[in-house]
C-alpha positions in Angstrom: 0.2 0.0 0.0 1.1 3.7 -0.9 0.3 6.3 1.5 0.4 10.1 1.1 0.8 12.8 3.8 -0.3 15.8 2.1 -2.4 15.7 -1.2 -1.8 19.4 -2.7 -0.8 19.9 -5.9 2.6 18.1 -5.8 0.7 15.0 -3.8 -2.0 14.6 -5.8 -0.5 14.7 -9.0 2.0 11.8 -7.7 -1.0 10.2 -6.2 -2.9 10.1 -9.6 0.3 9.4 -11.5 0.7 6.2 -9.1 -3.0 5.1 -9.6 -2.6 5.3 -13.2 0.0 3.0 -13.5 -2.1 0.2 -11.2 -1.5 1.5 -7.8 -4.9 1.3 -6.7 -4.5 0.6 -3.0 -3.3 3.9 -1.8 -4.6 5.6 1.5 -3.7 9.4 2.4 -3.9 12.3 4.6 -4.6 15.9 3.9 -5.7 18.5 6.5 -8.0 20.3 4.0 -11.3 18.6 4.6 -12.8 20.2 1.0 -9.7 19.1 -0.8 -9.8 15.7 0.9 -13.5 15.1 0.2 -13.0 15.8 -3.6 -10.0 14.0 -4.1 -11.9 10.9 -2.5 -14.8 11.2 -4.7 -12.3 11.7 -7.8 -9.9 8.6 -7.3 -11.6 6.1 -4.6 -8.5 6.7 -2.4 -9.3 6.7 1.3 -8.8 9.3 3.7 -7.1 8.7 7.0 -4.9 10.7 9.5 -1.6 10.5 9.6 -1.1 8.3 12.2 -3.3 5.4 10.4 -1.7 6.3 6.9 2.2 5.5 8.2 0.7 2.4 10.1 -0.7 1.0 7.0 1.5 1.6 4.2 4.4 0.6 3.1 5.9 3.4 1.6 4.8 6.9 2.8 4.7 10.3 0.7 5.3 13.0 2.7 4.0 16.0 0.3 4.1 18.9 2.8 6.1 22.2 2.9 9.3 22.3 4.3 8.0 24.6 7.1 5.9 22.0 8.6 7.5 18.6 7.8 9.4 19.1 11.3 6.0 18.7 13.3 4.5 15.7 11.1 7.6 14.0 11.3 7.4 14.4 15.4 4.0 13.0 15.2 4.5 10.0 13.1 7.9 9.0 14.5 6.8 6.4 17.1 4.2 4.8 14.7 6.4 4.8 11.7 8.1 1.3 12.5 9.9 0.0 9.1 7.8 2.2 6.7 9.8 4.0 3.9 9.5 7.8 4.5 9.7 9.5 1.5 10.0 13.2 1.7 9.6 15.9 -1.3 10.6 18.8 0.9 12.4 21.3 -0.8 16.0 22.1 0.8 15.2 19.6 3.9 18.3 17.0 4.2 18.4 13.2 5.1 19.9 14.4 8.3 17.1 17.0 9.1 14.6 14.3 8.5 16.3 11.7 10.4 16.8 14.0 13.4 13.1 14.0 14.1 12.7 10.1 13.4 13.4 6.8 15.4 17.2 5.4 14.7 17.3 3.0 11.7 14.1 4.6 9.9 14.3 3.9 6.2 14.2 7.3 4.3 14.3 8.5 0.9 14.9 12.2 -0.1 12.9 12.8 -3.6 13.1 16.0 -5.6 10.2 16.0 -8.6 9.5 19.0 -10.3 6.4 21.1 -11.7 5.9 18.8 -14.8 4.8 16.0 -12.4 1.4 17.7 -12.9 1.5 16.3 -16.2 3.2 13.1 -15.9 6.5 14.6 -17.1 8.6 15.2 -14.0 12.4 15.1 -13.9 13.0 13.8 -10.2 16.2 12.8 -8.3 15.6 10.1 -5.8 18.1 9.5 -2.9 17.7 6.8 -0.2 19.7 6.5 3.4 21.5 3.6 4.6 18.6 1.9 6.1 16.5 1.5 2.5 16.8 -1.8 1.0 17.3 -2.4 -2.6 13.2 -3.3 -2.7 12.3 -0.6 -1.2 14.1 1.8 -3.2 12.9 0.0 -6.3 9.4 0.5 -4.9 9.7 4.1 -4.5 11.2 4.6 -7.9 8.3 2.6 -9.5 5.9 5.4 -7.7 8.0 8.2 -9.3 8.4 6.5 -12.6 4.5 7.2 -12.8 5.2 10.6 -12.9 7.9 10.9 -15.4 11.7 9.5 -15.0 13.7 9.3 -12.2 17.5 9.3 -11.3 19.5 8.1 -8.0 21.8 10.8 -7.1 24.1 11.4 -4.0 22.7 13.9 -1.9 25.7 16.0 -2.2 24.5 16.4 -6.1 21.0 17.6 -5.3 21.6 21.3 -5.5 23.1 21.0 -9.0 20.0 18.6 -9.7 17.5 21.5 -8.4 19.1 23.8 -10.9 18.9 22.0 -13.8 15.5 20.1 -13.4 13.8 22.0 -10.7 14.6 25.8 -11.8 15.3 25.0 -15.6 11.4 24.6 -16.2 11.2 28.7 -15.4 14.5 29.2 -17.8 12.2 27.2 -20.4 9.1 28.9 -20.0 11.1 32.5 -20.3 12.7 31.2 -23.5 9.4 30.1 -25.0 8.1 33.6 -23.9 11.0 35.5 -25.7 10.8 33.6 -29.1 7.2 34.1 -29.0 7.7 38.0 -28.6 10.2 37.7 -31.3 7.9 36.6 -33.7 5.0 39.1 -32.3 7.5 41.6 -33.4 7.4 40.3 -36.7 3.7 40.0 -37.1 2.1 36.6 -35.7 -0.3 36.9 -32.9 0.9 35.8 -29.6 -1.0 33.1 -28.7 -0.3 31.3 -32.4 3.6 32.3 -31.6 3.8 30.6 -28.2 2.2 27.5 -29.6 4.6 27.1 -32.4 7.7 27.9 -30.0 6.6 25.4 -27.5 5.7 22.7 -29.8 9.4 23.1 -31.4 11.0 23.0 -27.5 9.0 19.9 -27.2 10.3 18.3 -30.4 14.2 19.4 -29.9 13.8 18.0 -26.7 12.2 14.7 -27.8 15.0 14.1 -30.4 17.5 14.8 -27.9 16.1 11.9 -25.7 15.5 9.3 -29.0 18.8 9.8 -30.9 21.9 8.6 -29.8 23.8 11.8 -30.1 24.7 15.1 -28.0 22.6 17.9 -28.4 25.8 19.9 -29.8 25.9 17.3 -32.8 22.0 17.6 -33.3 22.7 21.4 -33.0 25.3 21.2 -35.8 23.1 19.0 -38.1 20.4 21.9 -38.3 23.3 24.6 -39.4 23.5 24.7 -43.1 26.9 26.7 -44.1 25.5 30.3 -44.3 22.0 29.4 -43.6 19.2 30.8 -41.4 20.2 28.7 -38.3 23.7 29.5 -38.2 23.3 32.7 -38.3 20.8 32.9 -35.5 23.3 30.4 -33.2 26.1 33.1 -34.1 23.8 36.0 -32.9 23.0 33.9 -29.6 26.4 33.4 -28.8 27.7 37.1 -29.7 24.8 38.0 -27.3 26.1 35.6 -24.6 23.5 32.9 -24.9 25.5 30.1 -23.4 27.3 32.1 -20.6 24.1 33.4 -19.3 22.3 29.7 -19.1 25.6 28.7 -17.5 25.2 31.5 -15.1 21.9 31.2 -14.4 22.5 27.6 -13.5 25.3 28.3 -11.4 23.2 31.2 -9.3 20.3 28.7 -8.5 23.1 26.4 -7.3 24.9 28.6 -5.2 21.7 29.8 -3.8 20.4 26.5 -3.0 23.6 25.8 -1.1 23.5 29.2 1.0 19.7 28.2 2.2 21.3 24.9 3.2 23.5 26.7 5.6 20.8 28.8 7.0 
């Protein structure tokens, strides 16, 4: 059985993704009664208390905000037993989580991204030493239901957060900038956004499906003296690559600074 404590946007997205992949035995706790009632009616999942969730489920997704996860862990610590507790609380380390729990508690820290809401997340998973291979596989299966997963060392989470958690915002800005350029040349904004969005989706899909690097694929599109190479040269002159690297580094640095506070 899979359990959830917290069923907001991210928690409910993961829950519904798991159910779409055949995980029908789900129990959840949600403080907002209206939201809990609506989710029960929509999915058939059973609503319960936090304690009941950890007592009944083998894996529990803690989909609550970082500012309340400590109090939730304090509440469930004595009841959790061998249940695998999976935290998606941003910036909350395994060491911090473990400090609220009994010694030996299996914990997996997971960082999904906003695209989990449409089944296209990129999620990083990091287990502590008390998580078995079978338990980790069960957790990974849940998050594979809402996208793709990578097992990472916790020290790499800041980098992951920048290129997977922050990058959707970078990509939204890129799409909007392309659309604005098209508007400047006479296309309607809504149409420009649709065109630019599909172009980005198609390019990303090519990277996933072809056994070539993004740089090699870019070379394939650039005919000598053509429009694409002219655009790429202009982007390079404007610092496109450097700006991207700086943006990623700024996000990494900020994440590390926040963890130090």
